C-alpha positions in Angstrom: 57.6 100.8 54.9 60.1 101.8 56.9 63.4 100.4 56.4 66.9 101.1 57.9 70.0 100.7 55.9 72.3 98.0 57.8 76.0 97.1 56.6 74.6 97.6 52.9 71.5 95.2 53.2 67.9 96.5 54.5 66.1 95.1 56.8 62.3 95.7 56.8 60.0 96.3 59.8 57.2 93.2 58.7 56.2 91.2 61.6 56.3 87.6 61.5 53.2 86.6 59.3 54.4 88.7 56.7 56.3 87.1 53.7 60.1 87.9 54.0 61.1 90.4 51.3 64.2 87.8 49.7 62.4 84.1 51.0 65.9 82.5 49.0 68.3 82.7 51.7 68.1 86.2 52.5 70.1 87.0 49.5 67.7 87.4 46.7 69.5 84.6 44.4 67.9 81.8 44.0 70.5 79.8 46.1 67.7 79.0 49.1 68.6 75.4 48.8 70.8 74.7 52.4 73.0 71.4 50.3 74.8 73.6 48.2 78.1 71.8 48.6 81.4 73.8 48.9 81.6 75.0 52.5 81.6 72.1 54.7 80.1 72.4 58.4 83.1 72.6 60.1 85.6 74.3 58.0 89.7 73.3 57.5 91.6 75.9 59.1 95.5 76.3 58.9 97.4 75.5 62.1 97.6 78.2 64.3 100.9 80.5 63.7 103.3 80.0 66.6 104.4 83.4 68.0 107.4 84.7 66.0 111.1 84.2 67.2 111.6 87.9 66.0 113.7 89.4 63.4 117.0 88.0 62.7 119.4 89.0 64.9 122.9 91.0 64.2 125.8 89.2 65.4 126.8 89.8 69.2 130.3 92.2 68.0 132.4 94.1 70.8 131.2 97.1 70.3 127.5 96.1 71.4 128.7 94.2 74.4 130.5 97.3 75.7 127.8 99.5 75.3 125.5 96.8 76.7 127.8 96.6 79.9 128.7 100.8 80.0 124.8 101.4 79.4 123.6 98.3 82.5 126.2 100.3 84.8 124.4 103.2 84.6 121.1 102.1 85.5 122.7 99.5 88.5 124.3 103.2 89.5 120.7 104.7 89.3 119.1 102.4 91.2 121.7 102.5 94.1 120.9 105.8 94.1 117.3 105.2 94.5 118.2 103.3 97.3 119.8 106.3 99.1 117.7 108.0 98.3 114.6 106.3 99.8 116.9 106.0 103.0 117.7 109.6 102.8 114.5 110.9 103.1 113.9 108.5 106.0 116.1 110.6 107.9 114.9 113.6 106.8 112.8 114.9 109.4 111.1 118.1 107.6 107.9 120.8 108.7 104.4 120.3 107.4 104.2 121.4 104.0 107.9 121.6 103.6 108.9 120.2 100.0 111.9 118.1 100.7 109.5 115.2 100.8 108.7 116.0 97.3 111.8 116.6 96.0 113.1 113.2 97.2 110.4 111.4 95.6 110.9 113.0 92.4 114.4 112.2 92.7 113.3 109.1 92.8 111.6 108.9 90.5 113.3 110.5 87.6 116.3 107.6 88.7 113.6 105.2 88.1 113.2 106.7 84.2 117.0 106.6 84.3 116.9 102.9 84.3 114.1 101.6 82.2 116.0 103.6 79.9 119.3 102.3 79.6 117.8 98.9 80.0 115.6 100.0 76.7 118.7 100.7 75.0 120.5 97.2 76.2 117.4 95.7 74.5 117.6 97.8 71.3 121.6 97.5 70.9 121.3 93.6 71.0 118.2 92.8 68.3 118.5 96.3 65.6 120.9 96.1 63.0 122.1 100.0 62.6 123.6 100.1 66.8 123.6 104.1 65.8 119.9 104.2 65.5 119.0 103.4 70.0 122.4 105.3 71.0 121.3 108.8 69.0 117.1 108.3 70.3 118.4 107.2 74.0 121.5 108.8 74.8 119.7 112.5 74.4 117.1 111.2 76.6 119.1 109.2 79.1 121.0 112.9 79.8 118.6 114.8 80.1 117.3 112.6 83.1 120.3 112.4 84.3 120.3 116.3 84.4 117.0 116.5 86.0 119.0 114.1 89.0 121.3 116.2 89.4 118.7 119.0 89.7 116.2 117.1 91.7 118.6 115.9 94.2 119.7 119.5 95.0 116.7 120.1 96.3 116.7 118.0 98.4 119.1 119.4 100.7 118.4 120.1 103.9 120.3 120.6 107.0 119.2 116.8 108.9 120.3 115.1 105.8 122.6 112.0 105.9 125.9 113.0 104.9 126.8 109.5 103.5 124.1 109.1 101.9 124.3 112.6 100.0 127.6 111.7 99.5 127.5 108.5 98.0 124.9 110.1 95.9 127.2 112.4 94.2 129.5 109.9 93.7 127.0 107.7 91.7 125.4 110.7 89.7 129.7 111.8 88.8 130.2 108.2 87.3 126.5 108.7 85.2 127.7 111.5 84.0 131.5 110.0 82.9 129.6 106.7 81.8 126.9 108.6 79.7 129.9 111.0 77.7 131.8 108.6 77.0 129.1 106.6 75.1 128.0 109.9 73.2 131.5 110.2 72.1 131.5 106.5 71.0 128.5 107.8 68.8 130.3 110.9 67.4 133.2 108.8 66.4 130.8 106.3 64.3 130.3 103.7 67.4 134.1 102.9 68.5 134.7 103.3 72.3 136.9 106.0 73.1 140.6 104.8 73.0 140.7 104.8 77.1 138.4 102.0 77.0 141.0 99.8 74.9 140.9 97.2 72.3 138.4 94.6 72.5 137.2 93.0 74.7 137.0 96.7 76.0 137.0 97.8 79.7 134.7 100.2 81.6 135.3 104.0 81.2 137.0 105.4 84.3 136.3 105.4 87.5 135.8 101.7 86.1 133.8 100.7 88.9 131.6 97.8 88.3 128.2 97.4 90.0 126.9 94.0 89.8 124.1 92.6 91.4 124.0 89.3 89.8 127.4 88.5 91.3 127.8 88.5 95.5 131.3 88.8 96.3 132.5 86.8 99.6 131.9 89.4 102.0 128.4 89.7 101.1 128.3 86.0 101.2 129.2 85.7 104.4 126.9 88.4 105.5 123.9 86.6 104.3 125.0 83.2 106.1 125.4 85.1 109.1 121.7 86.1 108.7 120.5 83.1 107.5 122.5 81.4 111.1 120.9 83.8 113.4 117.0 83.6 112.2 117.6 79.2 112.5 118.5 80.8 116.5 115.6 82.6 116.6 118.2 85.3 117.8 117.7 89.3 117.4 119.1 91.1 114.6 119.6 94.8 114.4 118.5 97.0 112.3 120.8 97.8 111.0 121.4 94.3 109.5 117.9 94.3 108.5 118.3 97.0 105.9 121.1 95.2 104.6 119.0 91.8 104.2 116.2 94.3 102.5 118.8 96.4 100.3 119.7 92.9 99.4 116.4 91.8 98.1 115.6 95.3 96.3 119.4 94.9 94.4 118.2 90.6 93.7 114.5 92.2 92.0 116.6 95.2 90.1 118.9 92.1 88.2 115.9 90.2 87.4 115.1 93.1 85.8 118.1 93.4 83.5 117.5 89.6 83.2 114.4 90.5 81.4 115.6 92.8 78.7 115.0 91.8 75.4 117.6 89.4 75.2 119.4 88.6 71.6 117.5 87.5 68.8 114.9 87.3 71.4 113.0 90.5 71.1 109.2 90.4 70.4 109.2 86.3 70.7 106.7 84.6 72.9 109.4 84.3 75.3 110.0 87.9 75.4 106.6 88.0 76.2 107.2 86.3 79.8 109.9 88.5 80.5 107.8 91.5 80.8 105.9 90.3 83.1 109.0 89.1 85.4 110.1 92.8 84.7 106.7 94.0 86.1 106.9 91.7 88.6 110.5 92.8 90.0 109.3 96.5 89.9 107.1 95.4 92.4 109.8 93.4 94.3 111.9 96.9 93.9 109.4 99.1 95.9 108.9 96.6 98.1 112.7 95.8 99.7 113.0 99.2 99.7 109.8 99.8 101.9 111.4 97.1 104.0 114.2 99.3 104.5 112.4 101.9 105.5 110.1 100.2 108.0 113.3 98.8 109.9 114.9 102.0 110.6 111.5 103.6 111.3 111.0 100.4 114.0 114.7 101.4 115.3 114.3 104.8 115.5 110.8 105.1 116.8 110.3 105.3 120.9 107.1 104.3 121.2 106.4 99.9 121.6 103.1 100.7 119.5 105.0 102.0 116.2 107.7 100.0 116.5 105.4 96.8 116.6 103.5 98.5 113.6 106.6 98.7 111.7 108.0 95.1 112.4 104.4 94.1 111.0 104.4 96.2 107.5 107.8 95.0 107.1 106.1 91.2 107.0 103.7 92.5 105.0 106.3 93.4 102.7 108.7 90.5 103.1 105.6 88.1 102.4 104.6 89.8 99.0 108.2 89.3 98.3 108.4 85.5 98.9 105.1 85.1 96.8 107.0 87.1 94.2 110.2 85.0 93.6 107.4 81.9 93.9 106.1 84.1 90.9 108.9 85.1 88.9 109.9 81.1 88.9 106.6 79.8 87.7 107.2 82.5 84.9 110.5 80.9 84.3 108.8 77.5 84.3 106.2 78.9 81.6 108.5 80.6 79.6 109.8 77.0 78.3 109.5 75.2 75.3 107.8 78.6 74.2 109.4 80.5 70.8 112.5 81.9 71.7 112.9 80.1 75.2 116.6 79.1 74.1 117.2 83.0 74.3 116.3 83.4 77.6 119.2 83.3 80.6 117.6 80.4 82.8 120.3 79.8 85.0 120.6 83.3 85.8 116.8 84.2 86.2 116.1 80.8 89.0 119.7 82.1 90.9 118.0 85.5 91.3 114.6 84.5 92.1 115.9 81.9 94.9 118.0 84.4 96.3 115.3 86.6 96.4 112.8 83.8 98.4 115.6 83.2 100.8 116.1 86.7 101.4 111.8 87.3 101.6 112.2 84.6 104.0 114.7 86.0 106.7 113.0 89.4 106.4 109.8 87.5 107.0 111.2 85.8 110.3 113.5 88.8 111.3 113.9 89.3 115.1 114.3 93.2 116.1 115.1 94.6 119.4 111.5 95.9 119.1 110.1 92.3 118.7 109.0 92.3 121.5 106.7 95.4 121.2 104.3 93.4 119.3 103.0 91.3 122.2 103.0 94.7 123.9 98.8 96.3 124.9 97.2 92.8 125.4 94.2 94.8 126.5 93.7 96.3 123.3 94.3 93.5 121.5 92.0 91.3 123.6 89.1 93.7 122.9 89.6 94.1 119.9 89.5 90.8 119.0 86.5 90.3 121.5 84.5 92.5 119.2 85.6 90.9 115.8 84.8 87.8 117.3 81.0 89.2 118.9 80.4 91.5 115.5 79.8 94.8 117.4 78.8 97.3 115.1 81.3 100.3 113.7 81.2 102.9 115.9 80.8 105.4 113.0 76.9 107.0 112.4 74.7 104.7 110.4 77.5 102.2 109.4 75.6 98.8 109.8 79.1 97.0 109.4 80.6 94.9 112.1 84.2 95.7 113.6 86.7 92.9 112.4 90.2 93.9 114.1 91.3 96.2 111.8 90.6 99.1 114.4 89.4 98.8 117.9 85.9 100.5 117.2 85.8 101.1 113.2 84.8 98.4 110.2 88.3 100.1 109.3 90.1 103.0 108.9 88.6 104.8 105.9 85.3 104.3 107.6 87.2 105.7 111.2 88.2 109.2 109.1 85.0 109.1 107.6 81.6 107.7 108.4 80.4 105.4 105.2 84.0 105.6 103.4 85.0 102.1 103.5 88.8 100.8 102.0 90.2 97.9 100.4 90.6 95.6 103.5 87.4 96.5 104.9 85.3 92.9 105.2 81.5 94.5 104.8 80.4 92.2 107.4 77.1 93.0 109.1 77.0 93.8 112.6 75.6 91.0 114.5 74.3 93.5 117.3 72.7 96.9 117.8 75.1 98.9 118.0 78.5 100.7 119.9 77.6 101.1 123.4 80.9 103.4 123.5 84.2 103.9 125.7 87.6 103.5 124.4 87.1 100.3 122.6 84.5 98.4 121.4 82.1 97.2 124.4 81.8 93.0 124.8 78.5 91.5 125.2 77.5 90.7 128.9 78.2 87.0 129.4 80.9 86.9 127.0 84.6 86.8 128.0 87.5 88.3 126.0 89.5 85.6 124.4 93.2 85.3 125.0 94.9 88.0 123.7 95.9 87.1 120.0 97.3 89.3 117.0 95.2 91.3 114.8 94.5 89.7 111.8 97.4 90.0 109.3 96.8 92.9 106.7 96.3 91.9 103.3 99.7 92.1 100.6 100.3 95.4 99.3 103.8 97.3 97.9 
């Protein structure tokens, strides 16, 4: 009879009425008695191993702390380059097919990689015995990225570019170049800061200007207080002020990323695992806040009231995401309490940054731009859209059996409007209650059904 080999055992194709080849428990050793002792039904297990607190970190010294400061300055400058690039790109009007926007996006991505490289350098310098090793590995990568950023920024040159943004980016890139050069010189000198940085505690190399997102200067505190007062009174604010609030939110999210770097003595611990989650969340907040800056600017430059309302709605979607993310950041911090390595987390600084992000998100969500009144525009279109959704009007796309739900006036979703039968993530896929769309510029309302009072369309799902 045929047999099949499975993990050094043999299985036969006997049916249930045949005698098994090994009646003694299947092992053929005569040990078929279940009461053999020696192995209890409920085994005794060793205590669960707690997450490692990480290998013993070297004691802090003046050189490591100096490298950390300089590396963070390179990363913070890269973050500001990204802010300027995103805002600059929104000011550039280019013909269809022009590669300028692609160049902006490429420069933005490269700057983001430089940010991450500098954070990785800080985490390794804090926790490895030989500081020369991470410097030797990551400084060449940082240099390559910076040279690529220079090339990408040159490709962004455009006649309608904002001179202020281009000049700011040039200054920031020059600063990054100077700081990386000094770090490279320190590595070549046997891990010693160059003479121009003085004796411990070493100073920043020239130009010596600090970009610090953790401490708000008096001018920033005054700006935040002013915007908070305007929001409490329900007054309209200018687009420039909203852009400033969004930029503060973006910078605060970046500070959360800096605070999520592997802490001294906590690399690889459970607490470090929670910090990695916070880092990913903060990166999404950066993108959402930058998008908010662009939405505020687009609302300011838009001539059509409908576009102003659309940009304002997009801004509020980003603000809602930031508010949710700030609450999640507080939850991550609470979850990290008591786990191995928790004592190494900068809990106070993280709580401060998360609280600031929540307050900034609230300002963005309640912002009233000069074009805010346009959100109440087009009442007939919104009334028809709401009525169609309430009555279950069928999507106008051929062959689609889903109902209009308010995302667009005549279709179940925007994807189906562009290509019949395709459905986007916001499509509710709700079966239609009536036979079909009857035509016209807006979904028809069945006879006897009065259009409801104008109301805002459903808020889209939060996305970055």
